[in-house]
C-alpha positions, -999 to +999 in steps of 0.1 A: +415+809-327+417+837-301+381+833-292+388+796-285+419+802-265+400+829-246+368+806-240+393+778-228+408+801-203+375+812-189+364+774-186+396+766-167+394+795-144+356+786-137+368+749-132+395+759-107+373+783-088+345+757-085+373+733-071+382+760-044+345+763-035+343+724-033+376+724-010+360+751+012+327+731+013+345+699+022+363+717+052+332+732+064+314+699+064+343+684+084+343+712+108+304+708+112+309+669+118+334+676+145+311+703+162+281+679+162+304+651+176+318+673+203+284+688+213+269+654+215+297+642+235+295+669+260+260+665+264+262+625+268+289+629+294+267+652+314+238+625+310+263+601+324+268+623+355+232+628+357+225+591+359+253+586+387+239+614+408+203+601+404+215+565+413+229+581+446+201+603+452+174+577+452+166+569+489+191+593+504+183+627+488+149+647+493+151+660+458+158+627+437+128+638+414+146+666+405+172+648+388+147+633+367+141+667+353+177+672+342+187+695+370+216+693+397+241+681+370+276+699+372+288+685+338+325+680+350+335+656+323+318+675+294+351+696+283+372+665+283+348+645+260+341+674+237+379+678+231+383+641+226+358+638+200+368+672+184+403+658+181+391+625+167+375+647+139+407+664+133+395+695+150+400+716+184+373+729+206+374+768+204+346+774+229+322+754+250+295+766+270+266+754+289+232+764+274+195+758+276+170+751+248+134+751+255+142+746+290+166+715+285+203+717+296+229+714+269+261+725+253+269+748+227+304+739+211+325+758+184+353+740+168+380+749+143+397+723+119+433+716+126+437+713+085+434+742+063+411+746+033+441+740+012+460+757-018+437+770-048+435+799-071+418+819-044+446+837-023+446+830+014+427+797+014+461+778+024+459+794+058+420+792+065+405+769+089+368+759+089+348+768+118+315+755+129+294+752+159+266+730+173+244+727+203+233+693+218+205+690+245+196+665+272+159+660+273+142+640+299+120+613+287+099+605+318+071+622+334+056+615+369+025+628+389+029+663+401+022+650+438+047+622+437+060+617+471+100+611+467+098+587+499+073+561+483+075+543+449+069+567+418+055+555+385+074+568+358+062+573+322+091+574+298+077+578+263+050+553+270+071+528+287+064+523+326+091+523+351+087+522+388+114+534+412+109+526+447+133+543+471+128+521+500+137+490+480+161+506+454+188+487+437+210+506+414+205+476+388+169+486+391+176+519+375+165+519+335+193+526+310+202+563+305+189+564+271+154+553+286+153+583+308+170+610+289+175+616+251+206+634+239+201+653+205+213+680+184+191+713+186+176+728+157 
């Protein structure tokens, strides 16, 4: 009988310990989802600004082809976009910074959950918040000839889909969708 009681106690302790680790894993997964969403939101906001700048630059700027490389973008709305998506996932942005991955612009975001891991048999978990980080990048999808003249029509190859931008006869509606020109994705 004492061995049975002893074994039952050990099994109960193990079950509660596994439950505590499951709680921590669930909080960590929630934090990672929030970090991924916030990083993607920041990068998409920057991509939208990139498209606005490209639309204004075509026909009026000597370096509008530079916009197709993903450069020249301030990213003013990125922090607000990241904050919003983190909040929608019950988290807050701890840090947000511009980064470059393989030469592509992007954002690295670190978030902290607004909820704690919760009560468990492990002391201190009731005050612990999960923390995670993610990096999202903006990758240009289009290529153009190295000798392209920004004053003349330029043929773009965007992942196999041809587009032509003619700065002399440019209308903003001629500009392809942002997702056709730039990919936003999480970095490995």
